[in-house]
C-alpha positions as semicolon CSV with decimal commas, in nm:
position;residue;x (nm);y (nm);z (nm)
1;M;-1,691;-0,445;0,420
2;T;-1,940;-0,632;0,636
3;A;-1,695;-0,919;0,667
4;S;-1,477;-0,696;0,882
5;E;-1,720;-0,746;1,169
6;S;-1,574;-1,094;1,218
7;Y;-1,208;-0,984;1,214
8;E;-1,007;-0,987;1,534
9;F;-0,692;-0,817;1,410
10;I;-0,820;-0,592;1,129
11;A;-1,053;-0,294;1,175
12;F;-1,236;-0,106;0,900
13;D;-1,372;0,247;0,895
14;R;-1,572;0,339;0,586
15;R;-1,619;0,707;0,497
16;D;-1,827;0,717;0,181
17;A;-1,596;0,600;-0,100
18;I;-1,288;0,594;0,125
19;A;-1,197;0,293;0,339
20;I;-0,948;0,289;0,627
21;M;-0,798;-0,052;0,696
22;R;-0,632;-0,052;1,036
23;L;-0,393;-0,325;1,149
24;N;-0,517;-0,400;1,497
25;R;-0,280;-0,611;1,705
26;P;-0,120;-0,330;1,907
27;D;0,016;-0,546;2,189
28;S;0,249;-0,707;1,933
29;L;0,323;-0,388;1,734
30;N;0,072;-0,512;1,475
31;A;0,302;-0,802;1,384
32;W;0,108;-1,067;1,201
33;N;0,046;-1,425;1,302
34;V;-0,137;-1,696;1,108
35;Q;-0,484;-1,560;1,184
36;M;-0,391;-1,200;1,110
37;R;-0,240;-1,298;0,775
38;A;-0,564;-1,472;0,681
39;E;-0,769;-1,171;0,787
40;M;-0,546;-0,934;0,590
41;R;-0,581;-1,152;0,283
42;D;-0,959;-1,153;0,311
43;A;-0,980;-0,781;0,389
44;V;-0,764;-0,677;0,094
45;R;-0,956;-0,906;-0,137
46;S;-1,283;-0,745;-0,025
47;C;-1,135;-0,406;-0,114
48;V;-1,023;-0,527;-0,457
49;E;-1,373;-0,651;-0,529
50;D;-1,556;-0,343;-0,394
51;P;-1,693;-0,148;-0,695
52;D;-1,772;0,159;-0,483
53;L;-1,428;0,197;-0,327
54;R;-1,228;0,491;-0,459
55;V;-0,939;0,520;-0,212
56;L;-0,794;0,288;0,052
57;I;-0,590;0,405;0,352
58;V;-0,380;0,150;0,543
59;T;-0,263;0,236;0,893
60;G;-0,199;0,080;1,233
61;T;-0,339;0,089;1,585
62;G;-0,119;0,207;1,871
63;R;0,246;0,299;1,839
64;A;0,325;0,087;1,532
65;F;0,224;0,069;1,171
66;A;0,340;-0,293;1,159
67;A;0,641;-0,490;1,277
68;G;0,594;-0,747;1,002
69;E;0,606;-1,119;1,073
70;D;0,584;-1,214;1,439
71;V;0,929;-1,360;1,512
72;R;0,773;-1,599;1,764
73;G;0,591;-1,771;1,479
74;M;0,880;-1,796;1,233
75;G;0,967;-2,147;1,348
76;D;0,630;-2,271;1,229
77;L;0,708;-2,145;0,878
78;T;1,052;-2,305;0,883
79;A;0,895;-2,641;0,968
80;L;0,711;-2,633;0,634
81;G;1,035;-2,692;0,443
82;P;1,149;-2,484;0,143
83;K;0,868;-2,589;-0,095
84;G;0,598;-2,561;0,170
85;F;0,735;-2,226;0,283
86;R;0,725;-2,086;-0,071
87;R;0,370;-2,212;-0,121
88;H;0,256;-2,065;0,211
89;V;0,416;-1,724;0,180
90;R;0,310;-1,683;-0,181
91;L;-0,045;-1,653;-0,050
92;F;0,068;-1,374;0,180
93;H;0,279;-1,202;-0,085
94;N;-0,035;-1,191;-0,298
95;I;-0,178;-0,942;-0,045
96;F;0,097;-0,693;-0,125
97;D;0,063;-0,765;-0,497
98;D;-0,313;-0,705;-0,479
99;I;-0,256;-0,370;-0,307
100;E;0,001;-0,273;-0,568
101;Q;-0,213;-0,384;-0,860
102;M;-0,566;-0,288;-0,750
103;E;-0,689;-0,003;-0,968
104;V;-0,761;0,220;-0,669
105;P;-0,513;0,458;-0,501
106;V;-0,377;0,319;-0,173
107;I;-0,223;0,543;0,093
108;A;-0,004;0,409;0,374
109;A;-0,040;0,627;0,685
110;V;0,270;0,510;0,870
111;N;0,177;0,603;1,226
112;G;0,477;0,442;1,399
113;V;0,726;0,159;1,359
114;A;0,726;0,006;1,010
115;A;0,976;-0,277;1,023
116;G;1,040;-0,574;0,797
117;G;0,714;-0,686;0,642
118;G;0,549;-0,374;0,781
119;L;0,769;-0,158;0,561
120;E;0,717;-0,400;0,274
121;L;0,342;-0,349;0,315
122;A;0,392;0,029;0,298
123;L;0,610;-0,010;-0,010
124;S;0,325;-0,187;-0,190
125;C;0,105;0,121;-0,142
126;D;0,100;0,410;-0,389
127;F;0,166;0,686;-0,136
128;R;0,341;0,685;0,201
129;F;0,270;0,951;0,465
130;A;0,463;0,911;0,789
131;A;0,429;1,045;1,142
132;D;0,731;1,248;1,249
133;A;0,817;0,994;1,520
134;A;0,790;0,691;1,290
135;K;1,086;0,457;1,241
136;L;1,128;0,256;0,924
137;G;1,364;-0,025;0,830
138;L;1,429;-0,377;0,710
139;P;1,597;-0,559;1,003
140;E;1,565;-0,913;0,863
141;N;1,946;-0,935;0,853
142;N;1,941;-0,947;1,234
143;V;1,775;-1,290;1,224
144;G;1,975;-1,418;0,927
145;L;1,721;-1,337;0,656
146;I;1,658;-1,084;0,378
147;P;1,340;-0,890;0,303
148;G;1,147;-1,156;0,113
149;S;0,803;-1,003;0,058
150;G;0,886;-0,753;-0,213
151;G;1,099;-0,531;0,008
152;I;1,410;-0,547;-0,206
153;S;1,241;-0,552;-0,546
154;R;1,015;-0,257;-0,466
155;L;1,267;-0,058;-0,264
156;V;1,541;-0,069;-0,529
157;K;1,306;0,087;-0,783
158;L;1,206;0,356;-0,536
159;V;1,542;0,464;-0,393
160;G;1,806;0,296;-0,611
161;P;2,053;0,012;-0,548
162;A;2,305;0,194;-0,325
163;R;2,045;0,310;-0,072
164;T;1,870;-0,026;-0,087
165;K;2,196;-0,208;-0,008
166;R;2,256;0,014;0,292
167;L;1,908;-0,035;0,437
168;V;1,901;-0,410;0,372
169;M;2,257;-0,495;0,470
170;T;2,274;-0,283;0,786
171;G;1,920;-0,355;0,900
172;E;1,916;-0,006;1,053
173;M;1,594;0,170;1,144
174;I;1,579;0,525;1,011
175;S;1,373;0,826;1,113
176;A;1,079;0,957;0,915
177;A;1,285;1,266;0,828
178;D;1,565;1,049;0,685
179;A;1,309;0,837;0,500
180;L;1,171;1,155;0,343
181;G;1,520;1,254;0,233
182;L;1,568;0,916;0,068
183;G;1,232;0,934;-0,110
184;L;1,108;0,638;0,090
185;V;0,808;0,839;0,213
186;D;0,625;1,122;0,040
187;E;0,533;1,340;0,338
188;V;0,601;1,365;0,712
189;H;0,346;1,509;0,956
190;A;0,293;1,544;1,328
191;Q;0,129;1,235;1,475
192;E;-0,202;1,410;1,537
193;D;-0,209;1,543;1,180
194;L;-0,117;1,219;1,002
195;L;-0,457;1,057;0,952
196;P;-0,644;1,386;0,888
197;T;-0,384;1,473;0,622
198;A;-0,411;1,128;0,465
199;L;-0,790;1,160;0,465
200;A;-0,777;1,503;0,304
201;F;-0,553;1,365;0,031
202;A;-0,783;1,065;-0,009
203;E;-1,083;1,296;-0,049
204;K;-0,895;1,487;-0,317
205;L;-0,828;1,164;-0,505
206;A;-1,182;1,034;-0,451
207;A;-1,318;1,339;-0,634
208;K;-1,123;1,248;-0,948
209;A;-1,245;1,019;-1,226
210;P;-1,194;0,671;-1,077
211;L;-1,142;0,495;-1,410
212;A;-0,874;0,746;-1,506
213;L;-0,699;0,704;-1,169
214;G;-0,711;0,326;-1,195
215;T;-0,582;0,328;-1,551
216;A;-0,306;0,572;-1,458
217;K;-0,193;0,343;-1,175
218;L;-0,201;0,040;-1,403
219;V;-0,002;0,208;-1,680
220;I;0,253;0,362;-1,443
221;N;0,316;0,025;-1,280
222;Q;0,358;-0,143;-1,618
223;C;0,594;0,127;-1,741
224;M;0,832;0,042;-1,456
225;N;0,912;-0,289;-1,624
226;V;0,906;-0,222;-1,999
227;D;1,095;-0,028;-2,265
228;I;0,988;0,323;-2,363
229;E;0,805;0,223;-2,681
230;T;0,601;-0,041;-2,499
231;G;0,520;0,219;-2,236
232;R;0,391;0,453;-2,505
233;N;0,170;0,176;-2,636
234;F;0,028;0,119;-2,287
235;E;-0,050;0,492;-2,265
236;R;-0,229;0,491;-2,599
237;L;-0,421;0,177;-2,509
238;G;-0,536;0,321;-2,177
239;Q;-0,633;0,650;-2,335
240;S;-0,830;0,477;-2,612
241;V;-1,044;0,307;-2,348
242;L;-1,094;0,620;-2,134
243;K;-1,200;0,824;-2,437
244;L;-1,516;0,612;-2,456
245;T;-1,621;0,651;-2,090
246;E;-1,911;0,850;-1,951
247;D;-1,670;1,013;-1,707
248;H;-1,468;1,158;-1,994
249;A;-1,787;1,304;-2,147
250;E;-1,883;1,444;-1,805
251;G;-1,536;1,592;-1,758
252;R;-1,550;1,765;-2,096
253;A;-1,898;1,903;-2,026
254;A;-1,800;2,025;-1,679
255;F;-1,494;2,201;-1,818
256;V;-1,698;2,383;-2,083
257;E;-1,975;2,470;-1,835
258;K;-1,722;2,583;-1,571
259;R;-1,854;2,354;-1,297
260;A;-1,720;2,072;-1,086
261;P;-1,756;1,732;-1,258
262;S;-1,958;1,449;-1,106
263;F;-1,776;1,130;-1,192
264;K;-1,956;0,795;-1,170
265;G;-1,684;0,547;-1,255
266;R;-1,847;0,456;-1,584
């Protein structure tokens, strides 16, 4: 993560095998501009390529998780024209896809406002913990747009079409408690407890066999888009690979010897 030293709008905190990536543009509610998008792309790529990373936590600085795209810069994207816009934003959408697809658990610690692309970023994570004062929503409708960075396609699988239509079409911001009721977030905690709770959960995950966690994430994601029989085949394929790992042998030995396993990711 040494590249993070040159970032202006992204901060990293590394705690052994756990990394905390903090969006760091608090004066603008961590809304991203051209430079911040580039830094996010580089930072996420460094996480994907880090062989020692076992869990990633994404959070924000100040009173927001992220307000998504900075509205003041939207005109620059419009000037690219439809083809140029699609080419440009595809690079940014790849950040969310990388988070969703990287074979490492990713936790969104939603510390405050998560609006538009900020919520879409959280949706690309595997787990979402929210502060009790957080507000979440997809207000793109208010500027004549729709969520276009995976917000609709991910949200509809998480909460269903009826709830997705309400959130997208009204553009309303909802409380963390309401988000919990919808299944949009997994847990709600007091602001001061949010990051410690996310870290404790990350430490629990980091103690597991990393290859098994990564394979589980991969198979679960694939099973969202295939028929049941294909899903079963993915399970068998993943299991056939894990059966040959050193971590599986260590797990078996630790179980028999009644001790905690020491997984190496091999």
